[in-house]
Backbone of each chain as nested JSON, in Angstrom:
{
  "chains": [
    {"id": "A", "residues": [
      {"number": 1, "name": "UNK", "atoms": {"N": [21.639, 61.746, -0.509], "CA": [20.933, 60.264, -0.59], "C": [20.377, 59.615, 0.512]}},
      {"number": 2, "name": "UNK", "atoms": {"N": [18.981, 59.546, 0.461], "CA": [18.081, 58.241, 1.029], "C": [17.268, 59.297, 1.717]}},
      {"number": 3, "name": "UNK", "atoms": {"N": [16.528, 60.452, 1.079], "CA": [15.854, 61.571, 1.57], "C": [14.859, 61.237, 2.116]}},
      {"number": 4, "name": "UNK", "atoms": {"N": [14.125, 60.183, 1.664], "CA": [12.564, 59.538, 2.288], "C": [12.67, 60.011, 3.68]}},
      {"number": 5, "name": "UNK", "atoms": {"N": [11.351, 60.739, 4.406], "CA": [11.28, 60.668, 5.528], "C": [11.494, 59.054, 6.009]}},
      {"number": 6, "name": "UNK", "atoms": {"N": [10.563, 58.024, 5.253], "CA": [10.463, 57.107, 6.269], "C": [11.992, 55.922, 6.617]}},
      {"number": 7, "name": "UNK", "atoms": {"N": [12.675, 56.3, 5.335], "CA": [14.692, 56.209, 5.554], "C": [15.318, 56.568, 6.611]}},
      {"number": 8, "name": "UNK", "atoms": {"N": [14.923, 58.174, 6.643], "CA": [15.66, 58.387, 7.922], "C": [15.171, 58.206, 9.125]}},
      {"number": 9, "name": "UNK", "atoms": {"N": [13.338, 58.455, 9.229], "CA": [13.146, 58.036, 10.975], "C": [13.698, 56.366, 10.985]}},
      {"number": 10, "name": "UNK", "atoms": {"N": [13.941, 55.526, 10.186], "CA": [13.825, 54.024, 10.46], "C": [15.575, 53.812, 10.849]}},
      {"number": 11, "name": "UNK", "atoms": {"N": [16.489, 54.517, 10.266], "CA": [18.018, 54.631, 10.214], "C": [17.948, 55.305, 11.465]}},
      {"number": 12, "name": "UNK", "atoms": {"N": [17.371, 56.533, 11.739], "CA": [17.631, 57.161, 13.374], "C": [17.484, 56.099, 14.535]}},
      {"number": 13, "name": "UNK", "atoms": {"N": [15.81, 55.434, 14.066], "CA": [15.624, 54.813, 15.39], "C": [17.213, 53.242, 15.677]}},
      {"number": 14, "name": "UNK", "atoms": {"N": [17.41, 53.015, 14.404], "CA": [17.609, 51.355, 14.769], "C": [19.292, 51.516, 14.559]}},
      {"number": 15, "name": "UNK", "atoms": {"N": [19.743, 52.685, 13.803], "CA": [21.056, 52.557, 13.705], "C": [22.132, 54.116, 14.3]}},
      {"number": 16, "name": "UNK", "atoms": {"N": [23.232, 53.125, 13.97], "CA": [24.396, 54.452, 14.113], "C": [24.478, 54.567, 13.129]}},
      {"number": 17, "name": "UNK", "atoms": {"N": [24.681, 55.626, 12.238], "CA": [25.258, 55.282, 10.571], "C": [26.516, 56.137, 10.621]}},
      {"number": 18, "name": "UNK", "atoms": {"N": [27.63, 55.143, 9.706], "CA": [28.529, 55.516, 9.488], "C": [28.442, 55.642, 7.932]}},
      {"number": 19, "name": "UNK", "atoms": {"N": [29.11, 56.495, 7.361], "CA": [29.318, 57.102, 6.11], "C": [30.796, 57.047, 5.343]}},
      {"number": 20, "name": "UNK", "atoms": {"N": [31.725, 56.095, 4.607], "CA": [33.309, 56.707, 4.087], "C": [32.957, 56.367, 2.653]}},
      {"number": 21, "name": "UNK", "atoms": {"N": [33.325, 57.248, 2.451], "CA": [33.053, 58.188, 0.886], "C": [34.453, 57.967, 0.583]}},
      {"number": 22, "name": "UNK", "atoms": {"N": [34.393, 57.5, -1.303], "CA": [35.981, 56.861, -1.724], "C": [36.512, 57.998, -1.68]}},
      {"number": 23, "name": "UNK", "atoms": {"N": [36.288, 59.036, -1.84], "CA": [37.198, 59.865, -2.143], "C": [37.607, 60.965, -0.626]}},
      {"number": 24, "name": "UNK", "atoms": {"N": [36.518, 61.453, -0.266], "CA": [36.456, 61.96, 1.301], "C": [37.003, 61.302, 2.175]}},
      {"number": 25, "name": "UNK", "atoms": {"N": [36.972, 59.988, 2.274], "CA": [37.565, 59.496, 2.888], "C": [38.347, 58.169, 3.158]}},
      {"number": 26, "name": "UNK", "atoms": {"N": [38.949, 58.289, 1.765], "CA": [39.818, 57.165, 1.413], "C": [40.501, 56.282, 1.753]}},
      {"number": 27, "name": "UNK", "atoms": {"N": [41.055, 56.418, 3.381], "CA": [41.703, 55.691, 3.871], "C": [40.687, 54.476, 4.416]}},
      {"number": 28, "name": "UNK", "atoms": {"N": [39.674, 54.915, 4.941], "CA": [38.704, 54.473, 6.119], "C": [38.098, 53.57, 4.768]}},
      {"number": 29, "name": "UNK", "atoms": {"N": [37.713, 54.48, 4.031], "CA": [36.904, 53.413, 2.923], "C": [38.229, 52.172, 2.264]}},
      {"number": 30, "name": "UNK", "atoms": {"N": [39.422, 51.868, 2.317], "CA": [40.044, 51.265, 1.787], "C": [40.062, 50.387, 2.714]}},
      {"number": 31, "name": "UNK", "atoms": {"N": [40.715, 50.663, 4.152], "CA": [40.466, 50.02, 5.27], "C": [38.979, 49.15, 5.475]}},
      {"number": 32, "name": "UNK", "atoms": {"N": [37.806, 49.783, 5.714], "CA": [36.945, 48.751, 6.088], "C": [36.444, 48.26, 4.905]}},
      {"number": 33, "name": "UNK", "atoms": {"N": [36.627, 48.695, 3.574], "CA": [36.509, 48.161, 2.694], "C": [37.06, 46.787, 2.193]}},
      {"number": 34, "name": "UNK", "atoms": {"N": [38.514, 46.592, 2.793], "CA": [39.105, 45.571, 2.439], "C": [38.315, 44.504, 3.896]}},
      {"number": 35, "name": "UNK", "atoms": {"N": [38.248, 45.018, 4.621], "CA": [37.781, 44.058, 5.851], "C": [36.717, 43.617, 5.542]}},
      {"number": 36, "name": "UNK", "atoms": {"N": [35.385, 44.321, 5.117], "CA": [34.022, 43.876, 5.051], "C": [34.14, 43.569, 3.214]}},
      {"number": 37, "name": "UNK", "atoms": {"N": [35.076, 43.064, 2.421], "CA": [35.062, 42.986, 1.435], "C": [33.902, 43.639, 0.688]}},
      {"number": 38, "name": "UNK", "atoms": {"N": [33.601, 45.107, 0.679], "CA": [33.093, 45.961, -0.111], "C": [33.696, 46.27, -1.323]}},
      {"number": 39, "name": "UNK", "atoms": {"N": [33.012, 45.823, -2.742], "CA": [33.999, 46.519, -3.713], "C": [33.077, 47.414, -4.577]}},
      {"number": 40, "name": "UNK", "atoms": {"N": [31.682, 47.365, -4.446], "CA": [31.356, 48.456, -5.132], "C": [30.483, 49.497, -4.462]}},
      {"number": 41, "name": "UNK", "atoms": {"N": [29.989, 50.718, -4.635], "CA": [28.914, 51.329, -4.147], "C": [27.878, 51.902, -4.985]}},
      {"number": 42, "name": "UNK", "atoms": {"N": [27.006, 52.052, -4.094], "CA": [26.642, 51.909, -2.755], "C": [26.505, 50.522, -2.451]}},
      {"number": 43, "name": "UNK", "atoms": {"N": [27.403, 50.153, -1.31], "CA": [27.55, 48.906, -0.855], "C": [27.584, 49.611, 1.09]}},
      {"number": 44, "name": "UNK", "atoms": {"N": [25.911, 48.889, 1.453], "CA": [25.514, 49.21, 2.746], "C": [25.228, 48.007, 3.624]}},
      {"number": 45, "name": "UNK", "atoms": {"N": [26.768, 48.405, 4.409], "CA": [26.321, 46.756, 5.659], "C": [25.61, 47.12, 6.866]}},
      {"number": 46, "name": "UNK", "atoms": {"N": [24.846, 46.217, 7.361], "CA": [24.227, 46.15, 8.477], "C": [25.015, 45.504, 9.727]}},
      {"number": 47, "name": "UNK", "atoms": {"N": [25.401, 46.153, 10.68], "CA": [26.928, 45.174, 11.344], "C": [26.186, 45.62, 13.174]}},
      {"number": 48, "name": "UNK", "atoms": {"N": [26.686, 44.262, 13.265], "CA": [26.387, 44.319, 15.004], "C": [27.366, 44.641, 15.739]}},
      {"number": 49, "name": "UNK", "atoms": {"N": [27.445, 44.624, 17.024], "CA": [28.086, 45.152, 18.29], "C": [29.432, 44.899, 18.268]}},
      {"number": 50, "name": "UNK", "atoms": {"N": [29.358, 43.425, 17.678], "CA": [30.923, 42.791, 17.248], "C": [31.725, 42.877, 17.102]}},
      {"number": 51, "name": "UNK", "atoms": {"N": [31.037, 43.816, 15.758], "CA": [31.595, 43.896, 14.256], "C": [31.231, 42.749, 13.089]}},
      {"number": 52, "name": "UNK", "atoms": {"N": [30.365, 42.14, 13.568], "CA": [29.663, 41.004, 12.729], "C": [28.889, 41.895, 11.359]}},
      {"number": 53, "name": "UNK", "atoms": {"N": [28.978, 41.319, 10.515], "CA": [28.076, 41.402, 9.263], "C": [26.757, 40.668, 8.862]}},
      {"number": 54, "name": "UNK", "atoms": {"N": [26.026, 41.813, 9.604], "CA": [24.444, 40.757, 9.471], "C": [23.626, 41.422, 8.184]}},
      {"number": 55, "name": "UNK", "atoms": {"N": [23.811, 42.029, 7.618], "CA": [23.167, 41.953, 5.971], "C": [23.867, 43.261, 5.164]}},
      {"number": 56, "name": "UNK", "atoms": {"N": [23.771, 43.1, 3.814], "CA": [24.577, 43.473, 2.888], "C": [23.23, 44.381, 2.169]}},
      {"number": 57, "name": "UNK", "atoms": {"N": [23.514, 45.612, 1.636], "CA": [22.791, 45.731, 0.361], "C": [24.117, 45.805, -0.568]}},
      {"number": 58, "name": "UNK", "atoms": {"N": [23.719, 45.979, -1.84], "CA": [24.913, 46.323, -2.685], "C": [23.78, 47.173, -4.058]}},
      {"number": 59, "name": "UNK", "atoms": {"N": [24.312, 48.094, -3.987], "CA": [23.666, 48.787, -5.551], "C": [22.327, 49.854, -4.995]}},
      {"number": 60, "name": "UNK", "atoms": {"N": [22.19, 50.852, -5.715], "CA": [20.903, 51.476, -5.177], "C": [19.456, 50.238, -5.441]}},
      {"number": 61, "name": "UNK", "atoms": {"N": [18.781, 51.235, -4.558], "CA": [17.332, 50.39, -4.253], "C": [16.557, 51.558, -4.597]}},
      {"number": 62, "name": "UNK", "atoms": {"N": [15.227, 51.838, -4.193], "CA": [13.876, 52.509, -4.447], "C": [13.574, 53.108, -2.732]}},
      {"number": 63, "name": "UNK", "atoms": {"N": [13.47, 53.757, -1.92], "CA": [12.94, 53.933, -0.72], "C": [12.175, 52.885, -0.024]}},
      {"number": 64, "name": "UNK", "atoms": {"N": [11.388, 52.219, -0.787], "CA": [10.582, 51.146, -0.394], "C": [11.369, 50.047, -0.042]}},
      {"number": 65, "name": "UNK", "atoms": {"N": [12.129, 49.686, -1.447], "CA": [12.876, 48.612, -1.185], "C": [13.42, 48.408, 0.089]}},
      {"number": 66, "name": "UNK", "atoms": {"N": [14.52, 49.492, -0.292], "CA": [15.598, 49.758, 0.909], "C": [15.025, 49.752, 2.317]}},
      {"number": 67, "name": "UNK", "atoms": {"N": [13.957, 50.422, 2.542], "CA": [13.396, 49.894, 3.834], "C": [13.215, 48.965, 4.528]}},
      {"number": 68, "name": "UNK", "atoms": {"N": [12.821, 47.703, 2.844], "CA": [12.254, 46.299, 3.568], "C": [13.62, 45.642, 3.824]}},
      {"number": 69, "name": "UNK", "atoms": {"N": [14.657, 46.114, 3.193], "CA": [15.858, 45.368, 3.29], "C": [16.808, 45.628, 4.677]}},
      {"number": 70, "name": "UNK", "atoms": {"N": [16.488, 47.262, 4.922], "CA": [16.916, 47.325, 6.293], "C": [16.451, 46.883, 7.855]}},
      {"number": 71, "name": "UNK", "atoms": {"N": [15.148, 46.371, 7.409], "CA": [14.422, 45.809, 8.547], "C": [14.532, 44.616, 8.409]}},
      {"number": 72, "name": "UNK", "atoms": {"N": [14.764, 43.757, 7.077], "CA": [14.754, 42.59, 7.122], "C": [16.225, 42.224, 7.686]}},
      {"number": 73, "name": "UNK", "atoms": {"N": [17.648, 43.617, 7.494], "CA": [18.802, 43.549, 8.158], "C": [18.58, 43.563, 10.072]}},
      {"number": 74, "name": "UNK", "atoms": {"N": [17.391, 43.922, 10.465], "CA": [17.578, 44.186, 11.802], "C": [16.679, 42.579, 12.322]}},
      {"number": 75, "name": "UNK", "atoms": {"N": [15.881, 42.354, 11.348], "CA": [15.282, 40.774, 12.006], "C": [16.638, 39.965, 12.084]}},
      {"number": 76, "name": "UNK", "atoms": {"N": [17.25, 40.325, 10.616], "CA": [18.739, 39.062, 10.71], "C": [19.536, 39.095, 11.656]}},
      {"number": 77, "name": "UNK", "atoms": {"N": [19.722, 40.276, 12.501], "CA": [20.301, 40.816, 13.733], "C": [19.648, 39.778, 14.876]}},
      {"number": 78, "name": "UNK", "atoms": {"N": [18.332, 39.788, 15.029], "CA": [17.724, 39.547, 15.925], "C": [17.933, 37.706, 16.106]}},
      {"number": 79, "name": "UNK", "atoms": {"N": [17.496, 37.333, 14.695], "CA": [18.047, 35.865, 14.758], "C": [19.595, 35.4, 15.17]}},
      {"number": 80, "name": "UNK", "atoms": {"N": [20.466, 36.438, 14.952], "CA": [22.379, 36.198, 14.911], "C": [21.969, 35.89, 16.38]}},
      {"number": 81, "name": "UNK", "atoms": {"N": [21.262, 36.763, 17.174], "CA": [21.725, 36.882, 18.564], "C": [20.884, 35.966, 19.722]}},
      {"number": 82, "name": "UNK", "atoms": {"N": [20.021, 35.119, 18.555], "CA": [19.002, 33.971, 19.151], "C": [17.998, 34.321, 19.943]}},
      {"number": 83, "name": "UNK", "atoms": {"N": [17.487, 35.43, 19.347], "CA": [16.278, 36.379, 19.874], "C": [15.627, 35.841, 18.815]}},
      {"number": 84, "name": "UNK", "atoms": {"N": [15.048, 34.483, 19.003], "CA": [13.997, 33.903, 17.878], "C": [12.847, 34.392, 18.325]}},
      {"number": 85, "name": "UNK", "atoms": {"N": [12.308, 34.982, 19.072], "CA": [10.698, 35.275, 19.052], "C": [11.156, 37.069, 18.4]}},
      {"number": 86, "name": "UNK", "atoms": {"N": [11.61, 37.894, 18.973], "CA": [12.228, 38.738, 18.178], "C": [12.105, 38.736, 16.708]}},
      {"number": 87, "name": "UNK", "atoms": {"N": [12.709, 37.678, 16.457], "CA": [13.044, 37.894, 14.676], "C": [11.942, 37.277, 13.826]}},
      {"number": 88, "name": "UNK", "atoms": {"N": [11.224, 36.73, 14.629], "CA": [9.653, 35.946, 14.415], "C": [9.431, 37.108, 13.71]}},
      {"number": 89, "name": "UNK", "atoms": {"N": [8.866, 38.291, 14.663], "CA": [8.109, 39.419, 15.223], "C": [8.819, 40.408, 13.708]}},
      {"number": 90, "name": "UNK", "atoms": {"N": [9.81, 40.392, 13.812], "CA": [10.405, 41.363, 12.914], "C": [10.332, 41.084, 11.277]}},
      {"number": 91, "name": "UNK", "atoms": {"N": [10.603, 39.573, 11.014], "CA": [10.68, 39.219, 9.704], "C": [9.274, 39.48, 9.463]}},
      {"number": 92, "name": "UNK", "atoms": {"N": [8.054, 38.751, 10.162], "CA": [6.931, 39.16, 9.912], "C": [6.308, 40.129, 9.536]}},
      {"number": 93, "name": "UNK", "atoms": {"N": [6.926, 41.333, 10.308], "CA": [6.631, 42.721, 9.969], "C": [6.931, 42.96, 8.695]}},
      {"number": 94, "name": "UNK", "atoms": {"N": [8.556, 42.585, 8.088], "CA": [9.242, 42.878, 6.814], "C": [7.698, 42.556, 5.718]}},
      {"number": 95, "name": "UNK", "atoms": {"N": [7.264, 41.071, 5.979], "CA": [5.997, 40.126, 5.19], "C": [4.818, 41.396, 5.25]}},
      {"number": 96, "name": "UNK", "atoms": {"N": [4.63, 41.619, 6.009], "CA": [3.411, 42.374, 6.107], "C": [3.338, 44.105, 5.947]}},
      {"number": 97, "name": "UNK", "atoms": {"N": [4.472, 44.374, 5.608], "CA": [4.757, 46.332, 5.606], "C": [5.594, 45.971, 4.163]}},
      {"number": 98, "name": "UNK", "atoms": {"N": [6.201, 44.912, 3.516], "CA": [6.831, 44.988, 1.819], "C": [6.294, 43.925, 0.916]}},
      {"number": 99, "name": "UNK", "atoms": {"N": [5.197, 43.519, 1.291], "CA": [4.953, 41.818, 0.027], "C": [4.936, 42.51, -1.03]}},
      {"number": 100, "name": "UNK", "atoms": {"N": [5.349, 43.091, -1.888], "CA": [5.455, 43.204, -2.942], "C": [7.12, 43.71, -3.102]}},
      {"number": 101, "name": "UNK", "atoms": {"N": [7.918, 43.298, -2.213], "CA": [9.061, 43.141, -2.751], "C": [10.11, 42.187, -2.457]}},
      {"number": 102, "name": "UNK", "atoms": {"N": [11.192, 42.055, -2.689], "CA": [12.132, 41.33, -2.871], "C": [12.403, 40.185, -1.331]}},
      {"number": 103, "name": "UNK", "atoms": {"N": [12.3, 41.398, -0.247], "CA": [12.535, 40.962, 0.931], "C": [11.477, 39.921, 1.374]}},
      {"number": 104, "name": "UNK", "atoms": {"N": [10.361, 40.093, 0.649], "CA": [9.109, 39.65, 1.483], "C": [9.154, 37.869, 1.349]}},
      {"number": 105, "name": "UNK", "atoms": {"N": [9.987, 37.405, -0.196], "CA": [9.572, 35.78, 0.433], "C": [10.675, 35.527, 1.167]}},
      {"number": 106, "name": "UNK", "atoms": {"N": [11.82, 36.0, 1.385], "CA": [12.949, 36.141, 2.118], "C": [12.182, 35.73, 3.704]}},
      {"number": 107, "name": "UNK", "atoms": {"N": [11.743, 36.945, 4.016], "CA": [11.098, 37.159, 4.97], "C": [10.124, 36.002, 5.323]}},
      {"number": 108, "name": "UNK", "atoms": {"N": [9.135, 35.914, 4.408], "CA": [8.503, 34.53, 5.11], "C": [8.89, 33.456, 5.461]}},
      {"number": 109, "name": "UNK", "atoms": {"N": [10.232, 33.191, 4.513], "CA": [11.247, 31.498, 4.916], "C": [11.249, 31.884, 6.074]}},
      {"number": 110, "name": "UNK", "atoms": {"N": [12.289, 33.252, 7.049], "CA": [13.122, 32.679, 7.699], "C": [11.791, 33.2, 9.247]}},
      {"number": 111, "name": "UNK", "atoms": {"N": [10.932, 33.86, 9.097], "CA": [9.902, 34.028, 9.908], "C": [9.244, 32.535, 10.411]}},
      {"number": 112, "name": "UNK", "atoms": {"N": [9.314, 31.504, 9.436], "CA": [9.082, 30.142, 10.025], "C": [10.27, 29.387, 10.866]}},
      {"number": 113, "name": "UNK", "atoms": {"N": [10.997, 29.731, 10.376], "CA": [12.758, 29.66, 10.637], "C": [12.628, 29.854, 12.065]}},
      {"number": 114, "name": "UNK", "atoms": {"N": [12.5, 31.254, 12.384], "CA": [12.53, 31.974, 13.836], "C": [11.761, 31.253, 14.619]}},
      {"number": 115, "name": "UNK", "atoms": {"N": [10.423, 30.528, 14.355], "CA": [8.843, 30.726, 15.02], "C": [9.721, 28.666, 15.416]}},
      {"number": 116, "name": "UNK", "atoms": {"N": [10.282, 28.092, 14.552], "CA": [10.67, 26.729, 14.773], "C": [11.973, 26.636, 16.116]}},
      {"number": 117, "name": "UNK", "atoms": {"N": [12.665, 27.735, 15.673], "CA": [13.922, 27.674, 16.181], "C": [13.148, 28.474, 17.951]}},
      {"number": 118, "name": "UNK", "atoms": {"N": [12.139, 29.194, 17.749], "CA": [11.519, 29.319, 19.192], "C": [10.686, 28.545, 19.945]}},
      {"number": 119, "name": "UNK", "atoms": {"N": [10.272, 27.421, 18.798], "CA": [9.402, 26.377, 19.816], "C": [10.233, 25.181, 19.455]}},
      {"number": 120, "name": "UNK", "atoms": {"N": [10.632, 24.96, 18.586], "CA": [11.362, 23.279, 18.386], "C": [10.017, 22.52, 17.799]}},
      {"number": 121, "name": "UNK", "atoms": {"N": [8.822, 23.424, 16.79], "CA": [8.053, 22.503, 16.552], "C": [8.135, 22.546, 15.274]}},
      {"number": 122, "name": "UNK", "atoms": {"N": [8.41, 21.646, 14.825], "CA": [8.478, 21.081, 13.011], "C": [7.424, 21.861, 12.002]}},
      {"number": 123, "name": "UNK", "atoms": {"N": [6.359, 22.111, 12.6], "CA": [4.8, 22.476, 12.199], "C": [4.858, 24.025, 11.839]}},
      {"number": 124, "name": "UNK", "atoms": {"N": [6.127, 24.724, 12.481], "CA": [6.518, 25.992, 12.188], "C": [6.603, 25.916, 10.387]}},
      {"number": 125, "name": "UNK", "atoms": {"N": [7.604, 24.822, 10.044], "CA": [8.539, 24.859, 9.65], "C": [7.21, 24.272, 8.185]}},
      {"number": 126, "name": "UNK", "atoms": {"N": [6.28, 23.53, 8.252], "CA": [5.317, 22.517, 7.142], "C": [4.532, 23.663, 6.792]}},
      {"number": 127, "name": "UNK", "atoms": {"N": [3.95, 24.415, 8.037], "CA": [2.733, 25.697, 7.248], "C": [3.55, 26.461, 6.719]}},
      {"number": 128, "name": "UNK", "atoms": {"N": [4.738, 27.001, 6.923], "CA": [6.092, 28.339, 6.036], "C": [5.888, 27.347, 4.682]}},
      {"number": 129, "name": "UNK", "atoms": {"N": [5.871, 26.131, 4.245], "CA": [6.016, 25.439, 2.767], "C": [4.552, 25.548, 2.465]}},
      {"number": 130, "name": "UNK", "atoms": {"N": [3.667, 25.693, 3.271], "CA": [2.179, 25.802, 2.706], "C": [2.142, 27.177, 2.583]}},
      {"number": 131, "name": "UNK", "atoms": {"N": [2.929, 28.085, 2.988], "CA": [2.359, 29.216, 3.014], "C": [3.108, 29.301, 1.265]}},
      {"number": 132, "name": "UNK", "atoms": {"N": [4.224, 29.193, 0.911], "CA": [4.62, 29.049, -0.007], "C": [3.673, 28.709, -1.406]}},
      {"number": 133, "name": "UNK", "atoms": {"N": [3.429, 27.997, -0.981], "CA": [2.278, 27.123, -1.996], "C": [1.146, 28.298, -2.539]}},
      {"number": 134, "name": "UNK", "atoms": {"N": [0.801, 29.021, -1.728], "CA": [-0.418, 30.314, -1.803], "C": [0.308, 31.549, -2.477]}},
      {"number": 135, "name": "UNK", "atoms": {"N": [1.925, 31.797, -1.599], "CA": [2.302, 33.052, -2.217], "C": [4.054, 32.597, -2.433]}},
      {"number": 136, "name": "UNK", "atoms": {"N": [4.267, 33.773, -3.062], "CA": [5.896, 33.593, -3.879], "C": [6.682, 32.491, -4.144]}},
      {"number": 137, "name": "UNK", "atoms": {"N": [5.299, 31.729, -4.928], "CA": [5.961, 30.091, -5.536], "C": [6.719, 30.303, -6.477]}},
      {"number": 138, "name": "UNK", "atoms": {"N": [7.466, 31.485, -7.001], "CA": [8.357, 31.278, -7.893], "C": [9.612, 31.954, -7.283]}},
      {"number": 139, "name": "UNK", "atoms": {"N": [9.141, 31.794, -6.187], "CA": [11.121, 32.046, -5.725], "C": [12.42, 31.16, -5.485]}},
      {"number": 140, "name": "UNK", "atoms": {"N": [13.459, 31.78, -5.12], "CA": [14.039, 30.884, -4.414], "C": [13.535, 30.473, -3.232]}},
      {"number": 141, "name": "UNK", "atoms": {"N": [12.995, 31.161, -2.724], "CA": [12.483, 30.716, -0.823], "C": [12.091, 29.789, -0.721]}},
      {"number": 142, "name": "UNK", "atoms": {"N": [10.812, 29.503, -1.82], "CA": [9.858, 28.649, -1.956], "C": [10.457, 27.235, -2.44]}},
      {"number": 143, "name": "UNK", "atoms": {"N": [11.561, 27.183, -2.818], "CA": [11.907, 26.081, -3.437], "C": [12.844, 25.449, -2.347]}},
      {"number": 144, "name": "UNK", "atoms": {"N": [13.617, 26.326, -1.385], "CA": [14.306, 25.667, -0.276], "C": [13.504, 25.908, 0.892]}},
      {"number": 145, "name": "UNK", "atoms": {"N": [11.828, 26.165, 1.19], "CA": [10.897, 25.274, 1.957], "C": [9.919, 24.683, 1.211]}},
      {"number": 146, "name": "UNK", "atoms": {"N": [10.58, 24.365, 0.254], "CA": [9.999, 23.257, -0.173], "C": [9.853, 21.424, 0.37]}},
      {"number": 147, "name": "UNK", "atoms": {"N": [11.766, 21.528, 1.0], "CA": [12.069, 20.089, 1.865], "C": [10.766, 19.63, 2.539]}},
      {"number": 148, "name": "UNK", "atoms": {"N": [10.248, 20.804, 3.387], "CA": [9.608, 20.986, 4.454], "C": [7.957, 20.6, 4.493]}},
      {"number": 149, "name": "UNK", "atoms": {"N": [7.522, 20.113, 3.176], "CA": [6.564, 19.385, 2.906], "C": [5.747, 19.999, 2.412]}}
    ]},
    {"id": "B", "residues": [
      {"number": 1, "name": "UNK", "atoms": {"N": [11.241, 64.601, 14.226], "CA": [11.514, 63.547, 13.114], "C": [13.159, 64.375, 12.479]}},
      {"number": 2, "name": "UNK", "atoms": {"N": [13.701, 63.889, 12.371], "CA": [15.144, 64.058, 11.453], "C": [14.982, 64.59, 10.301]}},
      {"number": 3, "name": "UNK", "atoms": {"N": [15.566, 65.569, 9.682], "CA": [15.574, 65.88, 8.463], "C": [16.053, 64.965, 7.514]}},
      {"number": 4, "name": "UNK", "atoms": {"N": [17.09, 64.544, 7.706], "CA": [18.374, 64.179, 6.948], "C": [19.011, 63.089, 8.052]}},
      {"number": 5, "name": "UNK", "atoms": {"N": [19.234, 61.993, 7.419], "CA": [20.256, 60.951, 8.239], "C": [21.6, 61.564, 8.522]}},
      {"number": 6, "name": "UNK", "atoms": {"N": [21.849, 61.599, 9.592], "CA": [23.186, 62.442, 10.485], "C": [24.112, 61.477, 10.663]}},
      {"number": 7, "name": "UNK", "atoms": {"N": [25.002, 60.876, 9.306], "CA": [26.165, 60.303, 8.806], "C": [27.404, 60.41, 9.901]}},
      {"number": 8, "name": "UNK", "atoms": {"N": [27.566, 59.555, 10.564], "CA": [29.311, 59.521, 11.37], "C": [30.358, 59.101, 10.154]}},
      {"number": 9, "name": "UNK", "atoms": {"N": [31.761, 59.684, 10.788], "CA": [32.46, 59.197, 9.813], "C": [33.622, 58.113, 10.269]}},
      {"number": 10, "name": "UNK", "atoms": {"N": [33.052, 57.669, 11.877], "CA": [34.321, 56.856, 12.158], "C": [33.522, 55.257, 13.181]}},
      {"number": 11, "name": "UNK", "atoms": {"N": [33.847, 54.608, 12.055], "CA": [33.091, 53.687, 12.324], "C": [33.34, 52.38, 13.776]}},
      {"number": 12, "name": "UNK", "atoms": {"N": [34.751, 52.639, 14.022], "CA": [35.112, 52.115, 15.299], "C": [34.123, 52.898, 16.615]}},
      {"number": 13, "name": "UNK", "atoms": {"N": [34.002, 54.076, 16.563], "CA": [33.326, 54.509, 17.673], "C": [31.885, 54.26, 17.3]}},
      {"number": 14, "name": "UNK", "atoms": {"N": [31.249, 54.301, 16.3], "CA": [30.472, 53.795, 15.941], "C": [30.261, 52.663, 17.026]}},
      {"number": 15, "name": "UNK", "atoms": {"N": [30.89, 51.771, 16.682], "CA": [30.539, 50.385, 17.124], "C": [31.004, 50.372, 18.881]}},
      {"number": 16, "name": "UNK", "atoms": {"N": [31.256, 51.492, 19.196], "CA": [31.808, 51.709, 20.813], "C": [30.658, 51.672, 21.359]}},
      {"number": 17, "name": "UNK", "atoms": {"N": [29.881, 52.726, 21.145], "CA": [29.165, 53.471, 21.288], "C": [27.684, 52.869, 20.438]}},
      {"number": 18, "name": "UNK", "atoms": {"N": [27.639, 51.835, 20.073], "CA": [26.657, 51.69, 19.421], "C": [25.094, 51.028, 20.52]}},
      {"number": 19, "name": "UNK", "atoms": {"N": [25.742, 50.261, 21.472], "CA": [24.549, 50.297, 23.169], "C": [23.567, 49.214, 22.194]}},
      {"number": 20, "name": "UNK", "atoms": {"N": [22.459, 49.473, 22.163], "CA": [21.081, 48.425, 21.45], "C": [20.812, 48.629, 20.074]}},
      {"number": 21, "name": "UNK", "atoms": {"N": [21.762, 49.912, 19.751], "CA": [21.632, 49.958, 17.954], "C": [22.558, 48.763, 17.014]}},
      {"number": 22, "name": "UNK", "atoms": {"N": [22.056, 48.656, 16.01], "CA": [23.206, 48.451, 15.08], "C": [23.901, 49.244, 14.242]}},
      {"number": 23, "name": "UNK", "atoms": {"N": [25.05, 48.875, 13.604], "CA": [25.722, 49.911, 12.724], "C": [25.294, 50.206, 11.417]}},
      {"number": 24, "name": "UNK", "atoms": {"N": [24.95, 50.983, 10.842], "CA": [24.521, 51.312, 9.183], "C": [26.34, 51.721, 8.381]}},
      {"number": 25, "name": "UNK", "atoms": {"N": [26.869, 51.075, 8.125], "CA": [27.917, 51.074, 7.277], "C": [27.936, 51.263, 5.689]}},
      {"number": 26, "name": "UNK", "atoms": {"N": [28.014, 52.411, 5.318], "CA": [27.396, 52.784, 3.904], "C": [28.944, 53.187, 3.271]}},
      {"number": 27, "name": "UNK", "atoms": {"N": [29.427, 52.908, 2.435], "CA": [29.893, 52.63, 1.263], "C": [29.951, 53.52, 0.038]}},
      {"number": 28, "name": "UNK", "atoms": {"N": [30.605, 55.061, 0.18], "CA": [29.353, 55.676, -0.992], "C": [30.615, 56.82, -1.927]}},
      {"number": 29, "name": "UNK", "atoms": {"N": [29.883, 56.439, -3.103], "CA": [30.531, 57.66, -3.712], "C": [30.001, 58.84, -4.818]}},
      {"number": 30, "name": "UNK", "atoms": {"N": [28.618, 58.751, -4.089], "CA": [27.906, 59.824, -4.065], "C": [28.29, 61.487, -3.476]}},
      {"number": 31, "name": "UNK", "atoms": {"N": [27.793, 62.511, -4.3], "CA": [28.33, 64.077, -3.749], "C": [27.872, 64.056, -2.874]}},
      {"number": 32, "name": "UNK", "atoms": {"N": [29.726, 64.812, -1.835], "CA": [28.975, 64.86, -0.489], "C": [28.661, 66.273, -0.372]}}
    ]}
  ]
}
């Protein structure tokens, strides 16, 4: 699974990958499945060093979409540890690298939030709202950003 | 570049040794 070399490279560089198999690792599958409420396969979680889930991918995705979700998860982890400058950069990279994926509008939203958190300048939110009028107008994230102006 | 993902099996050990990395925990039913 995930034979795409870009996925292999990204996973190798950013993650300690662990696989629990429903049959081959039944005890761990049950224990960790209950801990993280994983009720379907494939379910792929991005977990930080505190053991906290930061992102969840449920179901199969083609490589490009899967990669975009992995990168989104890395950005979320940076945001969660309040490294807002890194989070902004990482979200922006998702937006630039995977503009046609479902991850893109979410990344656009959180790019603005990360910039706002880093600078405390509400202009970042207003600019994000304006950006949604140019692209991803029909996304849930555009609705969420609409309140910013 | 690695040819395939080197999946570990021990989540707790991965968490302990993660360092600057995140843990990617994959619940799978795919053929091993």
